[in-house]
C-alpha positions as CSV (number, residue, x, y, z in Angstrom):
1,X,-63.4,130.1,58.5
2,X,-61.5,127.6,60.7
3,X,-63.6,126.8,63.7
4,X,-61.8,123.5,64.5
5,X,-61.5,122.6,68.2
6,X,-58.0,123.7,69.6
7,X,-55.9,121.5,71.5
8,X,-56.7,121.6,75.2
9,X,-54.2,121.3,78.2
10,X,-55.0,121.0,81.9
11,X,-53.7,122.4,85.2
12,X,-54.7,121.6,88.8
13,X,-56.2,124.3,91.2
14,X,-58.3,123.9,94.3
15,X,-57.9,120.2,93.9
16,X,-59.6,120.2,90.5
17,X,-58.2,119.4,87.0
18,X,-59.3,122.4,84.8
19,X,-59.0,122.3,80.9
20,X,-57.8,125.1,78.9
21,X,-56.6,126.2,75.6
22,X,-53.7,128.8,74.7
23,X,-53.9,129.7,71.1
24,X,-53.1,132.8,68.8
25,X,-49.8,134.7,68.9
26,X,-47.6,133.3,71.9
27,X,-46.0,136.9,71.9
28,X,-49.4,138.6,71.5
29,X,-51.3,140.7,74.1
30,X,-53.1,138.1,76.2
31,X,-56.9,137.9,76.2
32,X,-58.5,135.6,78.8
33,X,-62.0,134.5,77.9
34,X,-64.5,133.1,80.5
35,X,-67.5,131.4,79.2
36,X,-71.2,131.5,80.5
37,X,-73.3,129.1,82.4
38,X,-73.9,125.6,80.9
39,X,-71.4,126.6,78.0
40,X,-67.8,125.5,77.2
41,X,-64.6,127.3,75.9
42,X,-65.5,125.8,72.5
43,X,-69.3,126.6,72.4
44,X,-68.6,130.3,73.7
45,X,-65.6,131.4,72.1
46,X,-64.3,128.7,69.2
47,X,-67.6,128.0,67.3
48,X,-68.9,131.7,67.4
49,X,-65.6,132.6,65.8
50,X,-63.9,134.6,68.7
51,X,-60.8,132.6,68.8
52,X,-60.3,133.2,65.1
53,X,-61.2,136.8,65.3
54,X,-58.8,137.6,68.1
55,X,-56.1,135.3,66.9
56,X,-56.2,136.8,63.5
57,X,-55.8,140.3,65.2
58,X,-52.7,139.2,66.8
59,X,-53.7,138.4,70.3
60,X,-52.9,135.5,72.5
61,X,-56.2,133.8,73.1
62,X,-56.7,131.8,76.3
63,X,-59.9,130.2,77.5
64,X,-60.8,127.4,80.1
65,X,-63.7,125.2,80.6
66,X,-65.1,126.5,84.1
67,X,-65.2,124.0,86.8
68,X,-68.4,122.1,86.4
69,X,-68.3,122.5,82.7
70,X,-66.8,120.8,79.4
71,X,-63.7,118.7,80.2
72,X,-63.0,120.2,83.7
73,X,-63.8,118.5,86.9
74,X,-67.3,118.8,88.0
75,X,-67.8,118.9,91.7
76,X,-71.3,118.4,93.1
77,X,-71.2,121.1,95.7
78,X,-73.0,124.4,95.6
79,X,-70.3,126.2,97.4
80,X,-67.7,125.2,94.9
81,X,-69.2,127.4,92.2
82,X,-69.4,131.0,94.2
83,X,-68.2,133.4,91.7
84,X,-65.2,134.5,93.7
85,X,-64.1,130.8,93.8
86,X,-64.5,130.5,90.1
87,X,-62.5,133.9,89.7
88,X,-59.7,132.2,91.6
89,X,-59.5,129.5,88.8
90,X,-59.2,132.2,86.3
91,X,-56.4,134.0,88.1
92,X,-54.6,130.6,88.8
93,X,-54.7,130.0,85.1
94,X,-52.8,133.3,84.6
95,X,-50.4,132.1,87.2
96,X,-50.0,128.6,85.6
97,X,-49.1,130.4,82.2
98,X,-46.8,132.9,83.9
99,X,-48.9,135.9,82.7
100,X,-48.9,138.9,85.1
101,X,-51.7,140.9,83.4
102,X,-54.4,140.0,80.8
103,X,-57.4,141.6,79.2
104,X,-60.3,139.6,80.6
105,X,-63.6,139.0,78.6
106,X,-66.5,137.2,80.1
107,X,-70.0,136.4,78.7
108,X,-73.1,136.1,81.1
109,X,-71.9,134.1,84.2
110,X,-68.4,134.5,82.9
111,X,-68.9,138.4,82.9
112,X,-69.8,138.0,86.7
113,X,-66.8,135.9,87.2
114,X,-64.6,138.4,85.4
115,X,-65.8,141.3,87.8
116,X,-65.1,139.2,90.7
117,X,-61.5,138.4,89.4
118,X,-61.0,142.2,88.9
119,X,-62.1,143.1,92.4
120,X,-59.9,140.7,94.0
121,X,-57.1,141.1,91.7
122,X,-57.1,144.5,89.8
123,X,-53.5,144.4,89.0
124,X,-54.0,141.4,87.1
125,X,-56.8,142.7,84.9
126,X,-55.8,145.3,82.2
127,X,-59.3,145.7,80.8
128,X,-62.8,144.1,81.1
129,X,-65.3,142.9,78.3
130,X,-68.6,142.1,79.9
131,X,-70.9,140.6,77.6
132,X,-74.5,139.3,78.2
133,X,-74.8,141.0,81.7
134,X,-75.7,144.7,82.4
135,X,-77.2,146.1,85.6
136,X,-78.2,142.3,86.4
137,X,-74.7,142.3,87.7
138,X,-75.9,144.4,90.9
139,X,-79.6,144.0,90.7
140,X,-79.9,140.2,89.8
141,X,-81.5,138.5,86.8
142,X,-84.8,137.1,88.1
143,X,-85.4,133.7,89.7
144,X,-83.2,130.9,88.5
145,X,-84.3,128.3,90.8
146,X,-86.5,126.7,88.0
147,X,-83.4,126.4,86.0
148,X,-82.0,124.1,88.7
149,X,-85.2,122.2,89.0
150,X,-85.4,121.7,85.3
151,X,-81.7,120.4,85.1
152,X,-82.6,117.8,87.9
153,X,-86.2,117.0,86.4
154,X,-86.5,113.2,85.3
155,X,-86.9,114.2,81.7
156,X,-87.1,117.3,79.3
157,X,-90.8,116.4,78.9
158,X,-91.4,116.8,82.5
159,X,-90.3,120.5,82.4
160,X,-92.9,123.2,81.9
161,X,-90.9,126.2,82.8
162,X,-90.0,127.9,79.4
163,X,-86.5,129.0,80.3
164,X,-85.8,125.9,82.3
165,X,-86.7,123.7,79.2
166,X,-84.2,125.9,77.2
167,X,-81.3,125.3,79.5
168,X,-82.3,121.6,80.0
169,X,-82.3,121.1,76.3
170,X,-79.1,122.8,76.0
171,X,-77.5,120.7,78.7
172,X,-78.6,117.5,77.1
173,X,-77.3,118.6,73.8
174,X,-73.8,119.4,75.2
175,X,-73.9,116.1,77.2
176,X,-73.3,118.1,80.5
177,X,-73.4,117.0,84.1
178,X,-76.7,118.3,85.1
179,X,-76.2,117.7,88.8
180,X,-72.9,120.0,88.6
181,X,-74.9,122.5,86.5
182,X,-77.6,122.7,89.0
183,X,-75.3,123.3,91.8
184,X,-73.5,125.8,89.7
185,X,-76.6,127.9,89.0
186,X,-77.6,127.9,92.7
187,X,-74.0,128.8,93.7
188,X,-72.8,131.3,91.2
189,X,-75.6,134.1,91.4
190,X,-74.0,136.3,94.0
191,X,-74.5,139.9,93.3
192,X,-71.9,142.6,93.0
193,X,-72.5,145.8,95.3
194,X,-72.9,148.9,93.2
195,X,-70.0,150.3,95.5
196,X,-67.7,147.6,94.4
197,X,-68.5,148.2,90.8
198,X,-67.5,151.9,91.4
199,X,-64.2,150.8,92.5
200,X,-63.1,149.3,89.3
201,X,-61.1,151.8,87.1
202,X,-59.8,149.5,84.3
203,X,-61.2,150.3,80.7
204,X,-64.5,148.3,80.3
205,X,-66.8,147.6,77.4
206,X,-70.3,146.2,78.3
207,X,-72.1,144.6,75.5
208,X,-75.9,143.4,75.7
209,X,-78.2,142.4,72.9
210,X,-81.3,144.8,72.4
211,X,-83.6,141.6,72.7
212,X,-81.9,140.3,75.9
213,X,-84.5,139.7,78.6
214,X,-82.1,138.5,81.1
215,X,-79.0,140.9,81.3
216,X,-80.4,144.2,82.2
217,X,-79.3,147.6,80.9
218,X,-75.5,147.9,79.9
219,X,-75.8,151.7,80.2
220,X,-76.9,151.5,83.9
221,X,-74.0,149.3,84.7
222,X,-71.5,151.5,82.7
223,X,-72.7,154.6,84.8
224,X,-71.7,152.9,88.0
225,X,-68.0,152.5,86.8
226,X,-65.1,155.0,86.5
227,X,-64.0,154.0,82.8
228,X,-66.8,152.0,81.2
229,X,-68.8,152.3,77.8
230,X,-72.1,150.5,76.9
231,X,-72.7,148.7,73.7
232,X,-76.1,147.9,72.4
233,X,-76.0,144.7,70.2
234,X,-78.8,145.2,67.7
235,X,-81.7,142.5,67.3
236,X,-79.7,139.9,69.5
237,X,-81.1,137.9,72.5
238,X,-79.1,136.5,75.2
239,X,-78.2,133.4,73.1
240,X,-77.2,135.1,69.9
241,X,-75.5,138.2,71.0
242,X,-72.3,136.4,71.8
243,X,-71.1,135.8,68.3
244,X,-72.6,138.9,66.8
245,X,-70.5,140.7,64.3
246,X,-71.2,144.1,65.6
247,X,-70.0,142.9,69.1
248,X,-66.8,141.5,67.6
249,X,-66.1,144.8,65.8
250,X,-66.5,146.8,68.9
251,X,-64.4,144.6,71.0
252,X,-61.5,144.8,68.3
253,X,-61.9,148.6,68.2
254,X,-62.0,148.7,72.1
255,X,-58.7,146.6,72.3
256,X,-57.0,148.7,69.7
257,X,-57.6,151.5,72.1
258,X,-56.7,150.0,75.4
259,X,-55.3,146.4,75.4
260,X,-51.7,147.6,74.7
261,X,-51.6,150.5,77.3
């Protein structure tokens, strides 16, 4: 499997330089991928095989490093990471590429950004795939302030909070800007009202690992929406569900039904 890093380009939006790749079949149906917190386009979509999976299926595959992540600019400002602000970056990338409408797929924080993008620009989002976030979209995913504290701690050894240690270690492994990530985790947690979820009528697939203790129920979130289906990703937790074969097969089947409508 070719999981080599693709060539990245950049564009400017909201005064920031944002890195992205545009791969797969240039004439294919576009799929815009939005990664999760503390991840990157490569970590979320290239290394787990999504770029290859979707590219081999004939899609045009587009992904960017969210602000604060990867090769994109990293403002130190909590307000810069509100999910509707980050959703504006995603729509601006479609504008930059001259794409009127795309299938949008997000994981975890990227799923939240995808929903905010669909609410603000429903005519630009042909379908939604929401991975790693179920009813937590509307009801919250617990207290994440210890994550921010862990990111800003003097060292990994000083962190005792279990999930905080996990994210601090991940941020160190990816050589991330920990101040930007702390601002991001504080700024990006706005919930979506249940009444707003009910407004979304594009086909939606919601996939969550059965061992995911963060996301909340995909069935409960799907029940709020007009045209959504839930997928249990067997035996996977929040970190491992993203690249799971069952998830990929379900997304390909979903796109075969809805991506070309």
